[in-house]
LOFIRO-110913 format. One record per residue (C-alpha): residue number from 1; x, y, z. Coordinates in steps of 0.5 Angstrom, whole numbers, m for minus. Layout:
REM LOFIRO-110913
  num     c1     c2     c3
  NUM      X      Y      Z
...
***
This chain:
REM LOFIRO-110913
  num     c1     c2     c3
    1   m114    m84   m326
    2   m116    m87   m333
    3   m123    m84   m335
    4   m128    m86   m341
    5   m127    m81   m346
    6   m133    m75   m345
    7   m135    m76   m353
    8   m137    m83   m352
    9   m141    m81   m345
   10   m144    m75   m349
   11   m148    m80   m353
   12   m155    m81   m351
   13   m153    m88   m348
   14   m159    m89   m343
   15   m164    m86   m347
   16   m163    m91   m353
   17   m162    m97   m348
   18   m169    m95   m344
   19   m173    m94   m351
   20   m170   m101   m353
   21   m171   m105   m347
   22   m178   m102   m345
   23   m180   m104   m352
   24   m178   m111   m351
   25   m181   m112   m345
   26   m188   m109   m348
   27   m187   m114   m353
   28   m186   m120   m348
   29   m179   m121   m348
   30   m177   m126   m342
   31   m170   m122   m343
   32   m167   m117   m347
   33   m160   m113   m347
   34   m158   m107   m351
   35   m150   m106   m353
   36   m148    m99   m356
   37   m141    m99   m358
   38   m135    m95   m361
   39   m129    m98   m365
   40   m124    m95   m367
   41   m118    m98   m371
   42   m112    m95   m374
   43   m107    m99   m378
   44   m100    m97   m381
   45    m96   m100   m385
   46    m89    m98   m387
   47    m84   m102   m393
   48    m77   m100   m392
   49    m78    m94   m388
   50    m83    m91   m392
   51    m91    m91   m391
   52    m94    m96   m395
   53   m101    m96   m392
   54   m105    m92   m387
   55   m113    m94   m385
   56   m117    m91   m379
   57   m124    m94   m378
   58   m129    m92   m374
   59   m135    m96   m373
   60   m141    m93   m368
   61   m147    m97   m367
   62   m152   m101   m363
   63   m155   m108   m362
   64   m161   m111   m358
   65   m162   m118   m357
   66   m168   m121   m354
   67   m171   m128   m351
   68   m178   m129   m353
   69   m181   m135   m352
   70   m175   m139   m351
   71   m171   m137   m357
   72   m166   m131   m359
   73   m167   m125   m363
   74   m162   m120   m365
   75   m162   m114   m369
   76   m158   m108   m370
   77   m158   m101   m372
   78   m154    m94   m373
   79   m159    m88   m372
   80   m158    m85   m365
   81   m165    m84   m363
   82   m170    m87   m358
   83   m175    m88   m363
   84   m170    m92   m368
   85   m168    m96   m362
   86   m175    m98   m361
   87   m176   m101   m368
   88   m170   m105   m367
   89   m172   m108   m361
   90   m178   m109   m365
   91   m174   m113   m371
   92   m171   m117   m365
   93   m178   m119   m363
   94   m180   m121   m370
   95   m174   m125   m371
   96   m175   m129   m365
   97   m182   m130   m367
   98   m181   m133   m373
   99   m174   m137   m370
  100   m179   m140   m365
  101   m183   m144   m370
  102   m176   m148   m371
  103   m173   m148   m365
  104   m172   m154   m361
  105   m168   m152   m355
  106   m171   m147   m351
  107   m166   m141   m349
  108   m165   m140   m342
  109   m159   m136   m338
  110   m155   m137   m332
  111   m157   m132   m326
  112   m152   m126   m326
  113   m152   m121   m320
  114   m154   m114   m322
  115   m149   m109   m323
  116   m153   m102   m323
  117   m148    m97   m325
  118   m141   m100   m327
  119   m135    m97   m330
  120   m129   m100   m332
  121   m122    m98   m336
  122   m117   m102   m339
  123   m110   m101   m336
  124   m106    m96   m340
  125   m102    m89   m340
  126   m103    m86   m346
  127   m109    m86   m351
  128   m105    m88   m358
  129   m110    m84   m361
  130   m108    m78   m358
  131   m101    m78   m361
  132   m100    m75   m368
  133   m100    m80   m374
  134    m93    m76   m376
  135    m90    m78   m369
  136    m92    m86   m370
  137    m90    m86   m377
  138    m83    m83   m375
  139    m82    m88   m370
  140    m83    m94   m374
  141    m79    m90   m380
  142    m73    m89   m375
  143    m74    m97   m373
  144    m74    m99   m380
  145    m68    m95   m382
  146    m64    m97   m377
  147    m65   m105   m379
  148    m64   m103   m386
  149    m57   m101   m385
  150    m56   m108   m384
  151    m61   m112   m388
  152    m64   m112   m395
  153    m72   m110   m393
  154    m76   m109   m387
  155    m84   m109   m386
  156    m86   m105   m380
  157    m93   m104   m378
  158    m97   m101   m372
  159   m104   m103   m370
  160   m108   m100   m365
  161   m116   m101   m362
  162   m120    m97   m358
  163   m126   m100   m356
  164   m132    m97   m352
  165   m138   m101   m350
  166   m145    m99   m346
  167   m149   m105   m344
  168   m156   m105   m341
  169   m161   m110   m339
  170   m168   m112   m337
  171   m165   m115   m330
  172   m162   m108   m328
  173   m155   m108   m330
  174   m152   m102   m333
  175   m144   m102   m335
  176   m140    m97   m339
  177   m133    m99   m341
  178   m126    m97   m345
  179   m120   m101   m347
  180   m114   m100   m351
  181   m109   m105   m355
  182   m104   m104   m359
  183    m99   m108   m363
  184    m92   m106   m366
  185    m89   m111   m371
  186    m82   m111   m375
  187    m80   m116   m380
  188    m73   m116   m383
  189    m71   m120   m389
  190    m64   m121   m392
  191    m62   m125   m398
  192    m55   m129   m398
  193    m52   m133   m403
  194    m58   m138   m405
  195    m62   m137   m399
  196    m67   m132   m397
  197    m70   m131   m390
  198    m74   m126   m385
  199    m74   m125   m378
  200    m80   m121   m374
  201    m79   m118   m367
  202    m82   m122   m361
  203    m86   m117   m358
  204    m93   m119   m357
  205    m99   m115   m358
  206   m101   m112   m351
  207   m107   m109   m348
  208   m103   m102   m347
  209   m103    m95   m350
  210    m97    m92   m354
  211    m93    m92   m348
  212    m91    m99   m350
  213    m87    m97   m356
  214    m83    m92   m352
  215    m80    m97   m347
  216    m86    m99   m342
  217    m87   m107   m342
  218    m82   m108   m348
  219    m75   m106   m350
  220    m75   m105   m358
  221    m69   m101   m359
  222    m65   m107   m355
  223    m69   m113   m359
  224    m68   m109   m366
  225    m61   m108   m365
  226    m60   m116   m364
  227    m64   m118   m370
  228    m59   m117   m376
  229    m54   m121   m373
  230    m59   m126   m371
  231    m61   m126   m378
  232    m54   m127   m381
  233    m53   m133   m377
  234    m60   m136   m379
  235    m58   m135   m386
  236    m52   m139   m385
  237    m55   m145   m380
  238    m56   m152   m382
  239    m62   m155   m383
  240    m65   m160   m377
  241    m64   m167   m378
  242    m71   m170   m377
  243    m72   m174   m371
  244    m74   m174   m363
  245    m71   m168   m359
  246    m73   m165   m352
  247    m75   m158   m353
  248    m75   m152   m349
  249    m80   m147   m351
  250    m80   m140   m350
  251    m87   m136   m348
  252    m86   m132   m355
  253    m87   m139   m359
  254    m91   m143   m353
  255    m97   m138   m353
  256   m100   m140   m360
  257    m99   m147   m358
  258   m103   m146   m352
  259   m108   m142   m356
  260   m110   m148   m361
  261   m109   m154   m357
  262   m112   m151   m350
  263   m116   m145   m351
  264   m120   m147   m357
  265   m121   m154   m355
  266   m124   m152   m348
  267   m129   m147   m351
  268   m136   m151   m348
  269   m140   m149   m354
  270   m134   m152   m358
  271   m134   m159   m354
  272   m141   m159   m354
  273   m141   m159   m361
  274   m145   m152   m362
  275   m139   m150   m366
  276   m137   m154   m371
  277   m137   m151   m378
  278   m132   m146   m376
  279   m125   m150   m375
  280   m129   m156   m372
  281   m131   m158   m365
  282   m126   m161   m359
  283   m123   m168   m357
  284   m124   m165   m350
  285   m131   m167   m349
  286   m136   m165   m343
  287   m136   m173   m341
  288   m129   m172   m340
  289   m129   m167   m335
  290   m125   m168   m328
  291   m122   m175   m332
  292   m118   m173   m338
  293   m111   m173   m336
  294   m109   m167   m341
  295   m102   m166   m339
  296    m97   m168   m334
  297    m98   m166   m327
  298    m93   m159   m327
  299    m99   m157   m332
  300   m104   m152   m329
  301   m108   m147   m334
  302   m113   m142   m332
  303   m118   m137   m336
  304   m117   m130   m334
  305   m121   m124   m336
  306   m118   m120   m331
  307   m111   m120   m333
  308   m107   m114   m333
  309   m106   m112   m340
  310   m109   m118   m343
  311   m112   m117   m350
  312   m118   m121   m347
  313   m119   m117   m341
  314   m125   m113   m340
  315   m129   m112   m333
  316   m136   m114   m335
  317   m137   m119   m341
  318   m142   m117   m347
  319   m148   m121   m342
  320   m147   m117   m336
  321   m142   m122   m333
  322   m137   m119   m328
  323   m130   m123   m331
  324   m126   m127   m327
  325   m120   m132   m327
  326   m122   m139   m327
  327   m119   m146   m327
  328   m119   m150   m334
  329   m113   m155   m332
  330   m111   m157   m325
  331   m105   m161   m324
  332   m105   m164   m332
  333   m113   m166   m331
  334   m118   m162   m335
  335   m123   m159   m329
  336   m127   m153   m333
  337   m129   m150   m339
  338   m130   m143   m342
  339   m137   m141   m341
  340   m142   m136   m343
  341   m149   m135   m339
  342   m153   m140   m344
  343   m147   m146   m344
  344   m147   m145   m336
  345   m154   m146   m335
  346   m154   m152   m340
  347   m149   m156   m337
  348   m150   m154   m329
  349   m144   m150   m328
  350   m149   m145   m324
  351   m145   m139   m327
  352   m142   m136   m333
  353   m134   m134   m332
  354   m135   m128   m337
  355   m133   m131   m344
  356   m139   m128   m348
  357   m136   m122   m353
  358   m138   m119   m360
  359   m133   m116   m364
  360   m138   m110   m367
  361   m145   m107   m366
  362   m147   m111   m372
  363   m146   m118   m369
  364   m149   m122   m363
  365   m145   m124   m358
  366   m142   m131   m358
  367   m138   m135   m353
  368   m130   m133   m354
  369   m124   m134   m351
  370   m121   m132   m344
  371   m114   m130   m343
  372   m112   m138   m342
  373   m105   m138   m339
  374   m100   m144   m337
  375    m98   m142   m330
  376    m91   m141   m328
  377    m88   m145   m322
  378    m87   m140   m316
  379    m81   m143   m315
  380    m79   m145   m322
  381    m72   m145   m326
  382    m70   m140   m330
  383    m70   m141   m338
  384    m62   m142   m338
  385    m63   m147   m332
  386    m68   m151   m336
  387    m64   m151   m342
  388    m58   m154   m338
  389    m62   m160   m336
  390    m62   m162   m344
  391    m56   m166   m347
  392    m59   m166   m354
  393    m65   m161   m356
  394    m68   m155   m359
  395    m69   m149   m356
  396    m75   m145   m360
  397    m77   m138   m360
  398    m82   m134   m363
  399    m89   m136   m367
  400    m90   m137   m375
  401    m94   m142   m379
  402    m98   m148   m375
  403   m103   m153   m377
  404   m108   m157   m372
  405   m114   m162   m374
  406   m122   m160   m373
  407   m122   m163   m366
  408   m115   m159   m364
  409   m112   m166   m363
  410   m106   m167   m368
  411   m102   m161   m369
  412    m95   m158   m372
  413    m92   m151   m370
  414    m86   m148   m373
  415    m82   m142   m370
  416    m78   m135   m371
  417    m71   m138   m368
  418    m69   m144   m367
  419    m62   m146   m363
  420    m59   m153   m362
  421    m58   m155   m355
  422    m52   m160   m354
  423    m50   m162   m347
  424    m54   m156   m343
  425    m52   m151   m348
  426    m54   m147   m354
  427    m50   m149   m360
  428    m52   m144   m366
  429    m58   m144   m370
  430    m62   m149   m374
  431    m67   m148   m380
  432    m73   m152   m382
  433    m76   m154   m376
  434    m83   m156   m374
  435    m85   m160   m368
  436    m91   m165   m369
  437    m95   m168   m363
  438   m102   m170   m361
  439   m105   m165   m356
  440   m105   m170   m350
  441    m98   m173   m352
  442    m95   m166   m352
  443    m97   m163   m346
  444    m96   m170   m342
  445    m89   m170   m344
  446    m88   m163   m341
  447    m83   m165   m335
  448    m82   m157   m332
  449    m85   m150   m333
  450    m80   m144   m331
  451    m81   m139   m325
  452    m85   m133   m326
  453    m78   m129   m328
  454    m79   m133   m335
  455    m87   m131   m335
  456    m89   m127   m341
  457    m96   m126   m344
  458    m97   m127   m351
  459   m103   m127   m356
  460   m106   m124   m362
  461   m111   m119   m365
  462   m115   m124   m370
  463   m118   m130   m366
  464   m123   m133   m371
  465   m129   m136   m369
  466   m137   m136   m371
  467   m141   m135   m378
  468   m142   m130   m379
  469   m134   m130   m377
  470   m132   m125   m371
  471   m125   m123   m370
  472   m123   m123   m362
  473   m117   m121   m359
  474   m114   m125   m354
  475   m107   m126   m350
  476   m104   m133   m347
  477    m99   m132   m341
  478    m94   m138   m340
  479    m87   m139   m338
  480    m81   m142   m341
  481    m83   m150   m341
  482    m78   m157   m342
  483    m81   m162   m346
  484    m78   m169   m347
  485    m78   m173   m353
  486    m82   m169   m358
  487    m82   m171   m366
  488    m79   m166   m370
  489    m80   m165   m378
  490    m75   m162   m383
  491    m80   m157   m386
  492    m76   m157   m393
  493    m76   m165   m393
  494    m84   m165   m392
  495    m85   m160   m397
  496    m82   m165   m402
  497    m76   m160   m404
  498    m70   m165   m402
***
């Protein structure tokens, strides 16, 4: 069984927590929590099979968060002694005392059962930080060299993160957790005649270990073998004619649309206006709960902090809440939001659904996104069957650029690969494609979702939110899906280049 690293467990976790929490109690805190974490992040970058850059960062520290007189207080430290931890608790109390003079909304937290000694480790086989650096570089260089036999340039990268957290609070909950995630990516570039283009691997980042690069969860050699031919075809492809088309969208593209138009839109702090300065609020306001027709009846979306290999998956969030799966959209209707403990109690939900997260020991937890996923049809069709239902349309794979407004309503998305659909069959690649819609028009146009065999868990390491800005990893699963009558733009024409 996977175990939490012994060097993390050897740190004075409980002594520091006991000192900080006791000092907070002595100073009158209604609530206090202590979080010590170590985050190791390594990034490798290769250009044309040669190492271009390497970064290995190790962040170790702790934070104390309190509620005193109905007001938040927060402070962080790095000195791993009980006296220092107690001083950090004093600083958090001082912050709450000063802030209480201007606070107009008393802080109360939704109740949560106590978990006195919980441990959780994510689902992975090989810790990437145990693999020699030279072996990782050699693998990326070998993959790059194979592509360079057919293309002009290759960029390769590998991001790896190990996140270890110890949490304790005045209610009696204590959790110790460890999770690992990796993101390998290769981009091939080629010029032909007066055109230059690129194509990136579709492999998503995953809550897995180094085994992901060696055959568990993705077949990288098979994908890389296809890229030169696909890139050649893309370079010769005609530019799309703008207009309305039926679309079949693969999970490698649709995950990002879910992230921007559903994931962010259904964060309750954003819907209530508490999150506004960073990327706006949301059209999906609280008064529309159980009333807003978000999409078609085949649309069922869940939030899930427990999905195996999900980037937002964890056993307990940064408020000591046991994570779970919950409904956000059911048969096209908005039925839930993503919640932390404060938001849950504020709007009468009773309990949090485990969506509090801080990206470092120097930051206070904020409400962050779960793995928000579109559910497949248990008996649904294959991607090929969805394509066969389209007479004139486009099949889309891979994410690229995107844009969405400050209320998560008007958007446009591009992709990596576009294929014309004619008479139910793929009919060659297209270029310069973007789809544009409002969130509700787009999801209401979804006629069918694929079966479980089409389902893929996509995602990103770098979802941004908050001020000061915090970055969070998050996954979004979805099947292939069929949409009717979506507006397609020609990106070259829209850019004024024709």
